[in-house]
C-alpha positions as CSV (number, residue, x, y, z in Angstrom):
1,M,99.1,43.7,81.6
2,T,99.8,44.2,85.3
3,D,99.9,41.4,87.8
4,E,97.2,42.9,90.0
5,A,93.7,41.4,90.1
6,P,91.3,43.3,87.9
7,V,89.2,46.0,89.5
8,R,85.5,45.1,89.8
9,V,82.8,47.7,89.7
10,F,81.1,46.3,92.8
11,D,84.3,46.3,94.8
12,A,85.0,49.9,93.8
13,L,81.5,51.0,94.8
14,K,81.8,49.1,98.1
15,A,85.2,50.7,98.8
16,T,84.0,54.2,98.1
17,P,84.2,56.2,101.4
18,T,81.0,58.0,102.6
19,P,82.5,61.5,102.1
20,V,83.2,60.6,98.4
21,R,79.5,59.7,98.0
22,Y,78.6,63.1,99.4
23,L,81.1,64.7,97.1
24,L,79.7,63.0,94.0
25,G,76.2,63.7,95.1
26,G,77.0,67.4,95.4
27,V,78.6,67.4,91.9
28,L,75.4,65.8,90.5
29,V,73.1,68.2,92.3
30,N,75.1,71.2,91.0
31,Q,75.2,69.8,87.5
32,L,71.5,69.2,87.4
33,G,71.0,73.0,87.7
34,A,73.9,74.1,85.4
35,F,71.9,76.1,82.9
36,V,74.0,79.2,82.4
37,Q,76.5,78.1,79.7
38,T,73.9,76.1,77.8
39,F,71.0,78.6,77.8
40,L,72.6,82.0,78.3
41,V,72.5,83.0,74.6
42,L,69.0,81.8,74.1
43,Y,67.8,83.6,77.3
44,L,69.4,86.9,76.4
45,T,68.1,86.9,72.8
46,F,64.7,86.0,74.2
47,R,64.9,89.1,76.4
48,G,65.7,91.3,73.4
49,A,69.5,91.4,73.5
50,S,71.3,91.3,70.1
51,V,73.1,88.1,69.1
52,S,76.5,89.8,69.3
53,A,75.7,91.0,72.9
54,A,74.6,87.5,73.9
55,G,77.7,86.0,72.3
56,L,79.9,88.5,74.2
57,A,78.2,87.4,77.5
58,L,79.0,83.8,76.7
59,V,82.7,84.7,76.0
60,A,82.8,86.5,79.3
61,Y,81.5,83.4,81.0
62,S,84.1,81.2,79.2
63,I,87.0,83.5,80.2
64,G,85.8,83.5,83.8
65,S,85.6,79.7,83.7
66,I,89.2,79.4,82.5
67,F,90.6,81.7,85.3
68,G,88.2,80.1,87.8
69,T,89.9,76.7,87.6
70,M,93.3,78.3,88.2
71,L,91.9,80.4,91.1
72,G,90.2,77.3,92.5
73,A,93.5,75.3,92.3
74,E,95.3,78.1,94.3
75,I,92.6,78.3,97.0
76,T,92.6,74.6,97.3
77,H,96.3,74.4,97.8
78,R,96.2,77.1,100.5
79,F,93.0,76.5,102.3
80,G,91.9,72.9,101.4
81,P,89.2,71.4,99.1
82,R,86.2,71.8,101.5
83,A,86.7,75.5,102.0
84,T,87.2,76.0,98.3
85,I,84.0,74.2,97.4
86,M,82.0,76.1,100.0
87,T,83.4,79.5,99.0
88,A,83.1,78.9,95.3
89,M,79.5,77.6,95.4
90,A,78.3,80.2,98.0
91,A,79.7,83.0,95.8
92,S,78.3,81.5,92.6
93,A,74.8,81.2,93.8
94,P,73.9,85.0,94.0
95,L,75.9,85.8,90.9
96,V,74.0,83.3,88.8
97,G,70.7,84.2,90.3
98,S,71.1,87.9,89.5
99,I,71.6,87.3,85.8
100,S,67.9,87.7,85.2
101,W,67.9,91.1,86.8
102,L,70.6,92.4,84.5
103,S,69.2,91.2,81.2
104,G,67.3,94.4,80.4
105,P,68.4,97.3,78.1
106,G,71.3,99.4,79.2
107,T,72.9,96.8,81.5
108,L,75.3,95.1,79.2
109,W,78.5,96.0,81.0
110,P,77.2,95.1,84.5
111,L,75.9,91.9,82.9
112,L,79.3,91.0,81.5
113,V,81.0,91.5,84.8
114,V,78.4,89.4,86.7
115,V,78.5,86.6,84.1
116,G,82.3,86.6,84.1
117,L,82.4,86.3,87.9
118,A,79.7,83.6,87.7
119,G,81.9,81.6,85.4
120,L,84.9,82.3,87.7
121,F,83.3,80.9,90.8
122,T,81.1,78.2,89.2
123,Q,84.2,76.5,87.9
124,A,86.5,77.1,90.9
125,Y,85.1,74.1,92.7
126,R,86.4,71.6,90.2
127,P,90.1,71.4,91.1
128,A,89.0,71.1,94.8
129,A,86.6,68.3,94.0
130,A,89.3,66.4,92.1
131,V,91.9,66.9,94.8
132,L,89.5,65.7,97.5
133,L,88.4,62.7,95.4
134,S,92.0,61.7,95.0
135,D,92.8,62.1,98.7
136,L,89.8,60.2,99.9
137,M,89.6,57.3,97.5
138,P,91.8,54.2,98.0
139,E,94.7,54.3,95.5
140,R,93.6,51.1,93.8
141,Y,90.3,52.7,92.8
142,Q,91.6,56.2,91.8
143,V,90.7,55.8,88.1
144,M,87.4,54.3,88.9
145,A,86.7,57.3,91.2
146,F,87.3,59.8,88.4
147,S,85.1,57.7,86.2
148,M,82.3,58.0,88.8
149,M,82.8,61.8,88.8
150,R,82.5,61.8,85.0
151,I,79.3,59.8,85.2
152,A,77.9,62.2,87.8
153,L,78.7,65.2,85.5
154,N,77.3,63.4,82.4
155,I,74.1,62.4,84.2
156,G,73.6,66.0,85.2
157,A,74.4,67.2,81.7
158,A,71.9,64.8,80.2
159,V,69.0,65.5,82.6
160,A,69.5,69.3,83.0
161,P,68.1,70.2,79.5
162,L,65.0,68.1,80.2
163,I,64.5,70.1,83.5
164,A,65.2,73.3,81.6
165,A,62.6,72.4,78.9
166,V,59.9,72.3,81.6
167,V,61.1,75.3,83.6
168,I,61.2,77.5,80.5
169,L,57.5,76.9,79.9
170,I,56.8,78.3,83.4
171,D,59.3,81.2,83.5
172,W,62.7,81.8,81.9
173,D,64.0,83.5,85.0
174,L,63.5,80.3,87.0
175,L,66.5,78.8,85.1
176,F,69.0,81.0,86.9
177,W,67.3,81.0,90.2
178,I,67.4,77.2,90.2
179,D,71.0,77.3,89.0
180,G,71.9,79.5,91.9
181,G,69.8,77.3,94.3
182,T,71.7,74.1,93.3
183,A,75.0,75.9,93.9
184,L,73.9,77.0,97.3
185,V,72.7,73.4,98.1
186,Y,76.2,72.2,97.1
187,A,77.8,74.7,99.4
188,L,75.7,73.6,102.3
189,L,76.4,69.9,101.6
190,A,80.1,70.7,101.6
191,F,79.9,72.6,104.9
192,A,77.9,69.8,106.6
193,L,79.3,66.6,105.1
194,L,82.8,67.0,103.6
195,P,85.9,66.5,105.8
196,R,88.1,69.5,106.6
197,Q,91.1,67.5,105.6
198,A,91.4,64.0,104.1
199,P,93.7,61.5,105.9
200,R,96.0,61.1,103.0
201,A,96.3,64.9,102.5
202,K,97.2,65.3,106.2
203,A,99.8,62.5,106.0
204,S,101.3,64.2,102.9
205,A,101.4,67.5,104.5
206,E,103.1,66.1,107.6
207,A,105.7,64.3,105.3
208,E,106.4,67.5,103.4
209,A,106.7,69.5,106.6
210,A,109.4,67.1,107.7
211,A,111.2,67.2,104.3
212,P,109.7,70.1,102.3
213,A,109.9,69.8,98.5
214,P,111.3,72.7,96.6
215,A,108.0,73.1,94.7
216,A,106.1,73.5,97.9
217,A,107.6,76.9,98.6
218,D,105.1,79.1,96.7
219,G,102.8,79.1,93.7
220,R,105.4,80.7,91.5
221,S,107.9,77.8,92.1
222,A,105.1,75.2,91.7
223,Y,104.2,76.6,88.2
224,A,107.9,76.8,87.4
225,V,108.2,73.1,88.1
226,M,105.2,72.5,85.8
227,L,106.7,74.5,83.0
228,G,109.9,72.5,83.3
229,D,107.9,69.2,83.3
230,R,108.1,68.3,79.6
231,K,105.9,65.2,80.0
232,Y,103.2,67.2,81.7
233,L,103.3,69.8,78.9
234,L,102.8,67.0,76.4
235,Y,99.8,65.9,78.5
236,L,98.4,69.5,78.4
237,G,98.9,69.5,74.6
238,A,96.9,66.3,74.4
239,I,94.1,67.9,76.5
240,L,94.1,71.0,74.3
241,L,93.8,69.1,71.0
242,G,91.5,66.4,72.3
243,S,89.1,68.9,73.8
244,L,89.1,71.0,70.5
245,T,88.0,68.0,68.4
246,Y,85.6,66.3,70.9
247,A,83.6,69.6,71.2
248,Q,82.9,69.4,67.5
249,G,80.3,66.8,68.2
250,H,78.2,69.6,69.7
251,I,79.3,72.4,67.3
252,A,80.1,71.1,63.8
253,L,78.0,67.9,63.9
254,P,74.6,69.7,64.1
255,L,75.8,71.9,61.2
256,E,76.7,68.8,59.2
257,L,73.4,67.2,59.9
258,A,71.4,70.3,58.9
259,E,73.4,70.6,55.7
260,D,72.5,67.0,54.9
261,D,68.8,67.7,55.5
262,Y,68.4,65.5,58.6
263,P,65.5,66.5,61.0
264,T,66.5,68.3,64.2
265,S,65.2,65.3,66.1
266,F,67.9,63.1,64.6
267,Y,70.6,65.1,66.3
268,S,68.8,64.7,69.6
269,T,68.7,60.9,69.0
270,V,72.5,60.9,68.4
271,L,73.0,62.8,71.7
272,T,70.7,60.4,73.6
273,V,72.5,57.3,72.3
274,S,75.9,58.8,73.3
275,S,74.7,59.7,76.8
276,V,73.0,56.3,77.4
277,V,76.1,54.4,76.2
278,L,78.5,56.5,78.4
279,I,76.4,56.5,81.5
280,T,75.6,52.8,81.4
281,C,79.0,51.4,80.3
282,E,81.8,53.6,81.5
283,L,82.3,52.1,84.9
284,K,82.3,48.6,83.5
285,I,84.8,49.5,80.7
286,T,87.0,51.3,83.1
287,A,87.0,48.2,85.4
288,Y,87.6,45.8,82.5
289,L,90.6,47.8,81.2
290,S,92.1,48.4,84.7
291,R,94.9,45.8,84.2
292,L,96.2,47.6,81.1
293,P,98.9,50.2,81.6
294,K,97.7,53.7,81.7
295,H,99.5,54.7,78.5
296,V,97.9,51.8,76.6
297,R,94.4,52.9,77.7
298,V,95.1,56.5,76.7
299,I,96.4,55.9,73.2
300,S,93.8,53.2,72.5
301,G,91.0,55.5,73.5
302,H,92.2,58.4,71.4
303,L,92.6,56.2,68.3
304,V,89.1,54.8,68.7
305,E,87.7,58.3,69.1
306,A,89.7,59.4,66.1
307,L,88.1,56.7,64.0
308,G,84.6,57.8,65.2
309,L,85.2,61.4,64.3
310,A,86.4,60.3,60.8
311,V,83.2,58.3,60.4
312,Y,81.1,61.4,60.9
313,G,82.4,62.5,57.5
314,L,80.2,59.7,56.0
315,S,77.0,61.1,57.5
316,S,75.7,62.4,54.2
317,R,75.5,58.8,53.0
318,S,73.4,57.4,55.8
319,G,72.4,58.3,59.4
320,A,73.7,54.9,60.4
321,F,77.3,56.3,59.9
322,T,76.4,59.2,62.3
323,I,75.2,56.8,65.0
324,A,78.2,54.5,64.5
325,G,80.6,57.5,64.7
326,A,78.9,58.7,67.9
327,V,79.2,55.3,69.5
328,L,82.9,55.0,68.5
329,V,83.6,58.5,69.8
330,V,82.0,57.8,73.2
331,C,83.8,54.4,73.4
332,G,87.1,56.1,72.9
333,I,86.2,58.6,75.6
334,M,85.3,55.9,78.0
335,I,88.6,54.1,77.3
336,A,90.9,57.1,77.7
337,A,89.1,59.8,79.7
338,P,89.1,58.3,83.2
339,S,92.9,57.8,83.0
340,M,93.4,61.3,81.5
341,F,91.2,62.9,84.3
342,A,93.0,61.0,87.0
343,H,96.5,61.6,85.8
344,P,97.1,65.1,87.4
345,A,95.9,63.7,90.8
346,T,98.9,61.4,90.8
347,F,101.4,64.2,91.5
348,P,102.7,65.1,95.0
349,A,100.5,67.2,97.3
350,S,102.8,70.2,97.0
351,V,101.8,70.7,93.3
352,K,98.8,68.5,92.8
353,A,96.1,71.2,93.0
354,R,97.9,73.4,90.6
355,Y,98.5,70.6,88.1
356,I,94.8,69.7,88.2
357,G,93.9,73.4,87.8
358,A,96.2,73.8,84.9
359,G,94.8,70.7,83.1
360,Q,91.2,71.9,83.7
361,A,92.1,75.5,82.5
362,V,93.6,74.1,79.3
363,G,90.4,72.0,78.7
364,G,88.3,75.1,79.3
365,A,90.3,77.2,76.9
366,A,90.0,74.5,74.3
367,S,86.2,74.5,74.8
368,A,86.1,78.3,74.4
369,L,88.1,78.2,71.2
370,A,86.3,75.1,69.7
371,P,83.5,77.1,68.0
372,L,86.0,79.3,66.2
373,F,88.0,76.2,65.2
374,G,85.0,74.2,64.2
375,V,82.9,76.7,62.3
376,F,85.8,78.3,60.4
377,L,87.2,75.0,59.2
378,W,84.0,73.1,58.6
379,T,82.7,75.8,56.3
380,R,85.9,75.5,54.2
381,L,86.5,71.7,54.3
382,G,83.0,70.2,54.4
383,G,83.2,66.4,55.0
384,G,87.0,66.5,55.0
385,F,86.8,68.4,58.3
386,W,86.0,65.2,60.1
387,L,89.0,63.5,58.7
388,L,91.1,66.4,60.0
389,C,89.5,66.0,63.4
390,G,90.4,62.3,63.4
391,I,94.0,63.1,62.6
392,V,94.2,65.8,65.3
393,T,92.7,63.4,67.8
394,A,95.3,60.8,66.9
395,V,98.0,63.3,67.4
396,A,96.5,64.2,70.8
397,G,96.7,60.5,71.6
398,L,100.4,60.4,70.7
399,L,101.0,63.4,73.0
400,A,99.1,61.8,75.8
401,L,101.0,58.5,75.3
402,A,104.3,60.4,75.7
403,G,102.9,62.5,78.6
404,V,101.6,59.8,80.9
405,R,103.9,56.8,80.1
406,Q,106.2,55.9,83.0
407,P,109.7,54.7,82.4
408,P,110.2,51.0,83.0
409,E,111.4,50.0,86.4
410,P,115.2,49.3,86.4
411,P,116.0,45.7,87.5
412,P,117.3,45.5,91.1
413,A,121.1,45.7,91.4
414,K,122.8,42.4,92.4
415,G,123.1,42.2,96.1
416,A,120.5,45.0,96.7
417,D,118.3,44.8,99.7
418,P,115.2,42.7,98.6
419,R,113.0,44.7,100.9
420,T,113.2,47.7,98.6
421,E,111.4,45.7,95.9
422,D,108.2,46.0,97.8
423,E,108.2,49.8,97.9
424,P,105.2,51.4,96.1
425,E,105.7,52.8,92.7
426,V,106.0,56.6,92.6
427,V,103.5,58.0,90.1
428,G,103.3,61.5,88.7
429,G,106.0,64.0,89.6
430,A,108.1,66.3,87.4
431,S,110.3,64.8,84.8
């Protein structure tokens, strides 16, 4: 436990600056129209494309997304978060909107190029949003701020399929026009409402100009610092393994339920329960656990999630085990994920955007690999697959524990100046 007073949800909401509200509102609007990744395969097969061609398009989008986060991090570092969000969303809008025009016969290669670029620009805003959030939000409420962003993303992810179900009844093509429209709205919101440079970022830039850090020289040296940061590499390993196993709730779990002869509506119920618990409880749980050290929150959350994944293996006995597993998984996510999301933002401004981009790129790569990992192993291990997922998640927790844990503060030397005891703790940085 720390000696600080616990963070309260109302205090965090009250302390949230107006630009952060605009930022989160833009994230929500954009996510409400994020249909490409979810519905691209269904749309292309509906238009007559083969399953292999549709799968190839989804692969192109995933590859573009991975490189998009790295590109977004670099643009953010050089030109600032606001410019990055505006550019990424303005470029994404026409690319996404044009997918419907390239879905006919004989247009596979142009479609793959457009879909890949759409993934690139659609995801490029995320490092910028994370950097701006960390620069604008008071330090005491940093983890709460990333929890707010997660909730905005999850509300959008929960509501978007409902919107899509209605839109599809009118016209499939509307999906991509709406997706492009929400991206354009986000670009306009960024232009009109987001600050050109956050006060904290400006202060950091001035400080580094006075005493430049070696990592600030160029992108190559920044990534060299990252590759030499063993603790951050452990953190990235935790992101990779944790994302691989978490994604199985959307990949292998429906296969498991179908194998056990559950109706399709039951899987929808599981997803609804998970979304409601996460959206309604995450801020409160994040606030309640704020006095625990970060490494305790991280390892505890991963272990709870690991237990939930293992419980999925009992789904054949009763649907109650599936619901219990889903609740445990989402509880583990609520305990660990806000701190995991916020961790890269604790690094110095000279490397922060690139550290955030690297973390998001690893998460994106894991999500792209998750179907291969899940389907291949589930078909061979059956119910034992979920025990393996639990073990892998627990290992991810151990990596995260080692990656985010800060060394204890050395006791002050006898006769040291007592004023130095009040200096703020330095978080992040290369080890």
